C-alpha positions as CSV (number, residue, x, y, z in Angstrom):
1,M,89.1,84.4,125.3
2,S,87.2,81.3,124.4
3,G,84.3,79.2,125.7
4,A,81.7,80.3,128.3
5,P,82.5,83.2,130.6
6,S,83.9,82.0,133.9
7,V,83.0,82.9,137.5
8,F,84.7,82.0,140.7
9,L,81.9,81.9,143.3
10,V,82.9,82.1,147.0
11,D,80.4,81.7,149.8
12,D,80.4,79.6,153.0
13,D,76.6,79.2,152.9
14,R,76.2,75.9,151.0
15,D,72.5,76.4,150.0
16,L,73.0,80.0,148.9
17,R,76.1,79.1,147.0
18,K,74.2,76.4,145.1
19,A,71.4,78.8,144.3
20,M,73.7,81.5,142.9
21,Q,75.6,78.8,140.9
22,Q,72.4,77.6,139.3
23,T,71.3,81.2,138.5
24,L,74.7,82.0,136.9
25,E,74.9,78.7,135.0
26,L,71.4,79.3,133.5
27,A,72.6,82.6,132.3
28,G,75.5,80.9,130.4
29,F,78.4,81.2,132.9
30,T,80.8,78.4,133.8
31,V,80.9,78.5,137.6
32,S,83.7,77.2,139.9
33,P,82.2,77.2,143.5
34,F,84.3,77.5,146.6
35,A,83.4,77.4,150.3
36,S,86.2,79.7,151.4
37,A,88.4,82.4,150.1
38,S,91.6,80.4,150.7
39,E,90.3,77.6,148.4
40,A,89.6,80.1,145.6
41,L,93.0,81.8,146.0
42,A,94.8,78.4,145.7
43,Q,93.2,78.1,142.2
44,L,93.5,81.7,141.1
45,T,96.2,83.0,138.7
46,A,96.9,86.4,137.0
47,F,95.8,84.7,133.7
48,F,92.2,84.1,135.1
49,E,89.9,85.5,132.4
50,G,86.7,85.6,134.4
51,V,85.0,87.3,137.3
52,I,85.0,86.7,141.1
53,I,81.7,86.8,143.2
54,S,82.3,86.6,146.9
55,D,80.4,86.9,150.1
56,I,81.9,89.4,152.6
57,R,81.0,87.7,155.9
58,M,83.0,84.4,155.9
59,P,85.0,82.7,158.6
60,G,88.8,82.9,158.2
61,M,89.5,85.3,155.4
62,D,86.5,87.7,154.8
63,G,85.5,89.1,151.4
64,L,87.3,92.4,151.8
65,A,90.6,90.7,152.8
66,F,90.0,88.3,149.9
67,F,89.6,91.2,147.5
68,R,92.9,92.7,148.6
69,K,94.7,89.4,147.9
70,V,93.1,89.3,144.5
71,A,94.2,92.8,143.8
72,E,97.8,92.0,144.7
73,L,97.7,89.2,142.1
74,D,96.0,91.2,139.4
75,A,94.2,94.5,140.1
76,D,92.2,94.2,136.9
77,I,90.2,91.0,138.0
78,P,86.7,92.3,138.7
79,V,85.4,91.3,142.2
80,I,81.7,91.6,143.1
81,L,81.0,91.5,146.8
82,V,77.8,90.2,148.3
83,T,76.6,90.7,151.9
84,G,73.5,90.5,154.0
85,H,75.0,92.8,156.7
86,G,76.4,95.5,154.6
87,D,75.7,99.1,155.0
88,I,76.3,102.3,153.0
89,P,79.7,103.1,154.5
90,M,80.9,99.5,153.8
91,A,79.7,99.7,150.2
92,V,81.4,103.1,149.7
93,Q,84.7,101.8,151.2
94,A,84.6,98.7,149.0
95,I,83.9,100.6,145.8
96,Q,86.5,103.2,146.5
97,G,89.0,100.4,147.2
98,G,88.5,99.0,143.7
99,V,85.7,96.5,144.1
100,Y,83.8,96.3,140.8
101,D,80.3,96.0,142.4
102,F,78.6,95.6,145.8
103,I,75.3,93.7,146.1
104,A,73.2,93.6,149.3
105,K,71.1,90.6,150.2
106,P,68.4,89.8,149.4
107,F,68.8,90.5,145.7
108,A,67.0,89.6,142.5
109,A,68.6,86.9,140.3
110,D,68.7,89.4,137.4
111,R,70.7,91.9,139.5
112,L,73.4,89.3,140.0
113,V,73.5,88.2,136.4
114,Q,73.6,91.7,135.0
115,S,76.5,92.7,137.3
116,A,78.4,89.5,136.4
117,R,77.9,90.2,132.7
118,R,79.2,93.8,132.9
119,A,82.2,92.6,134.9
120,Q,82.9,89.9,132.4
121,E,82.9,92.4,129.5
122,K,85.4,94.5,131.4
123,R,87.7,91.6,132.0
124,R,87.4,90.5,128.4
125,L,88.5,93.9,127.2
126,V,91.4,94.0,129.6
127,M,92.6,90.5,128.5
128,E,92.2,91.4,124.8
129,N,94.2,94.6,125.2
130,R,97.0,92.7,127.0
131,A,97.1,90.2,124.2
132,L,97.2,92.9,121.6
133,R,100.1,94.6,123.4
134,Q,102.1,91.4,123.6
135,A,101.4,90.6,120.0
136,A,102.6,94.1,118.9
137,E,105.7,93.8,121.0
138,A,106.5,90.4,119.6
139,A,105.8,91.6,116.0
140,S,108.1,94.7,116.6
141,E,110.9,92.4,117.7
142,S,110.5,90.1,114.7
143,L,110.2,92.8,112.0
144,P,113.4,92.9,109.9
145,L,114.5,96.5,110.6
146,I,117.8,95.0,111.5
147,G,121.2,96.6,111.2
148,Q,124.2,97.8,113.3
149,T,125.4,100.5,111.0
150,P,125.0,104.1,112.3
151,V,122.4,105.0,109.8
152,M,120.1,102.1,110.9
153,E,120.7,102.9,114.6
154,R,119.7,106.5,113.9
155,L,116.6,105.4,112.0
156,R,115.4,103.2,114.9
157,Q,116.1,106.0,117.4
158,T,114.1,108.4,115.2
159,L,111.2,106.0,114.9
160,R,111.0,105.6,118.7
161,H,111.2,109.3,119.1
162,I,108.4,110.3,116.7
163,A,106.1,107.2,117.0
164,D,103.9,108.8,119.7
165,T,103.9,112.3,118.2
166,D,101.1,111.7,115.7
167,V,102.8,113.7,112.9
168,D,102.4,112.5,109.3
169,V,105.5,110.9,108.0
170,L,107.0,110.6,104.5
171,V,109.2,107.5,104.0
172,A,111.6,107.5,101.1
173,G,113.5,104.5,99.8
174,E,114.0,102.2,96.9
175,T,111.7,99.2,96.1
176,G,112.2,96.5,98.7
177,S,114.1,98.6,101.2
178,G,111.5,98.2,104.0
179,K,109.2,101.2,103.8
180,E,106.2,99.2,105.0
181,V,108.2,97.8,107.9
182,V,109.0,101.4,109.0
183,A,105.3,102.3,108.7
184,T,104.3,99.3,110.7
185,L,106.7,100.0,113.4
186,L,105.5,103.6,113.6
187,H,102.0,102.2,114.2
188,Q,103.0,99.5,116.7
189,W,105.2,101.8,118.7
190,S,102.5,104.5,119.0
191,R,99.4,105.0,121.0
192,R,97.4,104.1,117.9
193,R,98.5,100.4,118.0
194,S,95.0,99.4,119.2
195,G,93.5,100.9,116.0
196,N,93.8,99.5,112.5
197,F,96.9,99.6,110.3
198,V,95.5,100.1,106.8
199,A,97.9,99.8,103.8
200,L,97.2,100.8,100.2
201,N,99.5,100.7,97.2
202,C,98.6,103.7,95.1
203,G,100.4,102.2,92.1
204,A,98.5,98.9,92.2
205,L,95.1,100.4,91.6
206,P,93.6,101.8,88.4
207,E,92.5,105.4,88.5
208,S,88.9,104.4,88.2
209,V,88.7,102.7,91.5
210,I,91.3,104.3,93.8
211,E,88.9,107.1,95.0
212,S,86.3,104.5,96.0
213,E,89.0,102.5,97.8
214,L,90.2,105.5,99.7
215,F,87.0,107.4,100.4
216,G,84.3,104.8,100.2
217,H,81.0,105.2,98.5
218,E,77.2,105.1,99.0
219,P,74.9,102.8,97.0
220,G,74.2,104.2,93.5
221,A,77.3,106.5,93.6
222,F,78.4,105.0,90.2
223,T,77.5,102.2,88.0
224,G,77.9,98.9,89.9
225,A,77.9,100.6,93.4
226,V,75.1,98.5,94.9
227,K,76.3,98.4,98.4
228,K,77.8,101.0,100.8
229,R,81.5,100.7,101.1
230,I,83.7,102.0,103.9
231,G,86.9,103.4,102.4
232,R,90.4,102.7,103.6
233,I,90.7,106.2,105.1
234,E,87.7,105.8,107.3
235,H,88.6,102.2,108.2
236,A,92.0,103.5,109.4
237,S,90.3,106.1,111.7
238,G,91.9,105.7,115.2
239,G,94.9,104.0,113.6
240,T,97.4,104.5,110.8
241,L,96.9,104.8,107.0
242,F,99.9,103.7,105.0
243,L,100.0,105.0,101.4
244,D,102.7,103.2,99.4
245,E,104.0,104.5,96.1
246,I,102.1,107.7,96.7
247,E,103.9,109.2,93.7
248,A,101.5,107.1,91.5
249,M,98.4,108.7,93.0
250,P,96.3,110.3,90.2
251,P,96.2,114.2,90.3
252,A,92.5,114.3,90.9
253,T,92.8,112.1,93.9
254,Q,95.8,114.1,95.2
255,V,93.5,117.2,95.5
256,K,91.0,115.2,97.7
257,M,93.9,113.7,99.7
258,L,95.2,117.2,100.4
259,R,91.8,118.1,101.9
260,V,91.9,115.0,104.1
261,L,95.3,115.9,105.5
262,E,94.4,119.5,106.2
263,A,90.9,119.0,107.6
264,R,90.9,115.3,108.8
265,E,87.6,114.7,107.2
266,I,86.2,112.8,104.2
267,M,83.2,112.9,101.9
268,P,82.5,109.4,100.4
269,L,81.4,109.2,96.8
270,G,77.7,109.6,96.3
271,T,77.0,111.7,99.5
272,N,77.4,115.3,100.7
273,T,77.9,114.1,104.3
274,I,81.2,115.0,105.7
275,R,82.7,112.5,108.1
276,P,85.6,113.3,110.5
277,V,88.5,110.9,110.7
278,D,91.2,110.5,113.2
279,I,94.2,109.1,111.3
280,R,97.9,109.3,111.0
281,V,99.2,109.1,107.5
282,V,102.5,107.5,106.6
283,A,103.3,107.9,102.9
284,A,106.1,106.1,101.0
285,A,107.7,107.0,97.7
286,K,110.5,105.4,95.8
287,I,111.5,108.6,94.1
288,D,112.6,112.0,95.5
289,L,109.4,114.0,95.8
290,G,111.5,117.0,96.8
291,D,113.1,117.1,93.3
292,P,110.7,118.8,90.8
293,A,112.3,116.9,88.0
294,E,111.4,113.5,89.6
295,R,108.2,114.7,91.2
296,G,106.5,115.2,87.8
297,D,102.7,115.8,88.2
298,F,102.7,115.1,91.9
299,R,101.3,118.2,93.6
300,E,103.9,120.4,95.3
301,D,101.5,121.4,98.1
302,L,100.6,117.8,98.8
303,Y,104.4,117.0,99.1
304,Y,104.9,119.8,101.6
305,R,101.8,118.8,103.6
306,L,103.2,115.2,103.8
307,N,106.7,116.4,104.5
308,V,106.3,117.0,108.2
309,V,108.9,114.4,109.0
310,T,110.8,112.6,106.2
311,L,112.6,109.3,106.9
312,S,115.1,107.9,104.3
313,I,115.9,104.2,104.2
314,P,119.3,103.5,102.7
315,P,119.6,100.8,100.1
316,L,121.6,97.7,101.1
317,R,124.5,98.6,98.8
318,E,125.0,101.6,101.1
319,R,125.1,99.5,104.3
320,R,126.8,96.4,103.3
321,E,127.9,95.7,106.8
322,D,124.3,94.9,107.7
323,V,123.9,92.3,104.9
324,P,125.2,89.3,106.8
325,L,123.2,90.2,109.9
326,L,120.0,90.5,107.8
327,F,120.8,87.3,105.9
328,S,121.2,85.3,109.1
329,H,117.8,86.6,110.3
330,F,116.1,85.7,107.0
331,L,117.9,82.3,106.8
332,K,116.9,81.3,110.3
333,R,113.3,82.4,109.7
334,A,113.1,80.6,106.3
335,S,114.6,77.4,107.8
336,E,112.0,77.4,110.6
337,R,109.2,78.0,108.1
338,F,110.3,75.2,105.8
339,G,111.1,72.8,108.6
340,R,114.7,72.6,107.7
341,E,118.0,72.7,109.6
342,V,119.7,76.1,109.2
343,P,122.4,75.3,106.5
344,T,126.1,76.0,106.8
345,I,127.0,79.1,104.8
346,S,129.4,78.3,102.0
347,A,132.3,80.6,100.9
348,G,130.4,81.2,97.6
349,V,127.3,82.5,99.5
350,R,129.5,84.7,101.7
351,D,131.2,86.2,98.7
352,H,127.9,86.8,97.0
353,L,126.4,88.5,100.1
354,M,129.2,91.1,100.2
355,S,129.8,91.6,96.4
356,H,126.2,91.6,95.0
357,A,124.6,95.0,94.5
358,W,121.2,93.9,95.9
359,P,119.1,96.0,93.5
360,G,116.0,94.5,95.1
361,N,117.3,95.4,98.6
362,V,115.9,93.6,101.6
363,R,113.2,91.8,99.7
364,E,115.7,90.4,97.3
365,L,118.0,89.3,100.2
366,S,115.0,87.6,101.9
367,H,114.2,85.6,98.8
368,F,117.9,84.6,98.4
369,A,117.9,83.4,102.0
370,E,114.8,81.3,101.2
371,R,116.5,79.7,98.2
372,V,119.6,78.9,100.3
373,A,117.4,77.4,103.1
374,L,115.7,75.2,100.5
375,G,119.0,74.2,98.9
376,V,118.0,75.3,95.4
377,E,120.5,78.2,95.0
378,E,123.1,77.0,92.5
379,Q,126.5,78.7,92.2
380,P,125.6,81.8,94.2
381,G,128.9,83.4,93.6
382,K,128.4,83.5,89.9
383,A,126.1,86.4,89.9
384,A,128.6,88.4,91.9
385,V,131.1,88.6,89.0
386,A,131.3,92.2,87.9
387,P,130.4,93.1,84.4
388,A,133.3,93.6,82.0
389,T,132.4,97.3,81.5
390,S,133.8,98.4,84.8
391,G,134.8,102.0,84.0
392,G,132.9,105.1,84.9
393,T,131.4,106.5,88.1
394,L,129.8,104.2,90.8
395,P,126.2,105.0,89.8
396,E,127.1,104.3,86.1
397,R,128.7,101.1,87.0
398,L,125.8,100.0,89.2
399,E,123.4,100.8,86.4
400,R,125.4,98.6,84.0
401,Y,125.6,95.9,86.7
402,E,121.8,95.9,87.2
403,A,121.2,95.7,83.4
404,E,123.6,92.7,83.2
405,I,121.7,90.9,86.1
406,L,118.4,91.5,84.4
407,K,119.7,90.1,81.1
408,E,121.3,87.1,82.8
409,A,118.0,86.3,84.6
410,L,115.9,86.7,81.5
411,T,118.3,84.4,79.6
412,A,118.4,81.8,82.3
413,H,114.5,81.6,82.4
414,R,114.0,81.9,78.7
415,G,112.1,85.2,79.1
416,D,109.5,83.7,81.4
417,V,108.2,86.6,83.5
418,K,107.0,84.6,86.5
419,E,110.2,82.7,86.9
420,T,112.4,85.7,86.3
421,L,110.5,87.7,89.0
422,Q,110.9,84.8,91.5
423,A,114.6,84.6,90.8
424,L,115.1,88.4,91.1
425,G,112.8,88.8,94.1
426,I,111.3,92.0,92.8
427,P,107.6,93.1,92.1
428,R,106.3,92.9,88.6
429,K,105.9,96.7,88.3
430,T,109.5,97.3,89.4
431,F,110.7,94.6,86.9
432,Y,109.0,96.4,83.9
433,D,110.2,99.8,85.1
434,K,113.8,98.5,85.1
435,L,113.4,96.9,81.7
436,Q,112.2,100.2,80.3
437,R,115.0,102.2,82.0
438,H,117.7,99.9,80.6
439,G,116.1,99.6,77.2
440,I,115.7,95.8,77.5
441,N,113.1,94.0,75.4
442,R,111.8,90.9,77.1
443,A,110.6,89.4,73.9
444,D,114.2,89.1,72.7
445,Y,114.8,86.4,75.4
446,V,111.7,84.3,75.0
447,G,112.8,80.7,74.2
448,R,116.4,81.7,74.4
449,S,118.9,80.2,76.9
450,D,122.6,79.7,77.3
451,S,123.9,76.5,75.8
């Protein structure tokens, strides 16, 4: 809602109508005066963001009949009825029928203004909630949890089934597979959608600040803490807390997080005051926390506390049939964003879509679509050529394939990290993790390129 609050003022008494209009305008309202209910109805729509104040005793359509017509249009429009002939039974009947307020003449100007302000606040909340619901529905439809493969259909069905159950959820999937999309949908499809969706990447924060980010702190809690800070957990109260890369959470923080999950309460740094929180936790991991070998120093009890419901997002290489559908979605979105016509897909692009391993998953595919939309993707089929060392099991071949792609990108961009990351479409941390796993030294490629 924008501008001054609006009032439709209906009264057949010209002098009284002018007096009430002046009172309301002095109080900051924008008033549209009408001499009859039929005139007001002709201007009224369900998108009206204001309040209606109407006399009851009017020729033609009286105030009660007018109220019933308004309720048919939108039952949430507040109607305040004014009368000089009302009695207690009429007032009770009007209030029980849904009238917001009933004011008997004569009345003080402040009585009218205060009633209009309360009614306007109610209407404002109704309209804001409607806008939020519409935005959430539109966002849900646009989020790229797209796919026609059975595994994606089951995933969407499961999300719909558990969204309103308020259970904590653990989401497993490779980097770029869409874990935050899943967490966002769980929030938007739940009763918590009116609350905050708060995301925190546990692997992106140093151990020295993650507890302050999560739990908040009081002034003087540590050196440099000059102001009170509300932590992410408390900010998410009433909504959803999304913890990405939770496997990177420091052990000391894991102990405190376990307490939050069990008791739904926090104790900010620098205070002994316990504060209750109403949150749903969605945690995401790119490793298998159920495997002790992969779990490392991640607490087993925290894993089991999070593992109420586990959702697994398959990588793109395991659902190749969805790649063209996803690519079409990203290409259309990118073309609209860049103000370009959606380009015709070449045979090389089609071959690349189906033959590439997509180690960066949905994120990599999205960046590829952006490059195609901009017309800067050269020889897209080249990267789809399989490495010469094609023997071994599928995981072994994929590992070698990924190493070849990394080396090719580093060579093409002369070891420049920023350009290589843009070309691969993967986060910096993921990039360095992959270099370490494949034993690739970036320094070997600095200043080097194919002739």
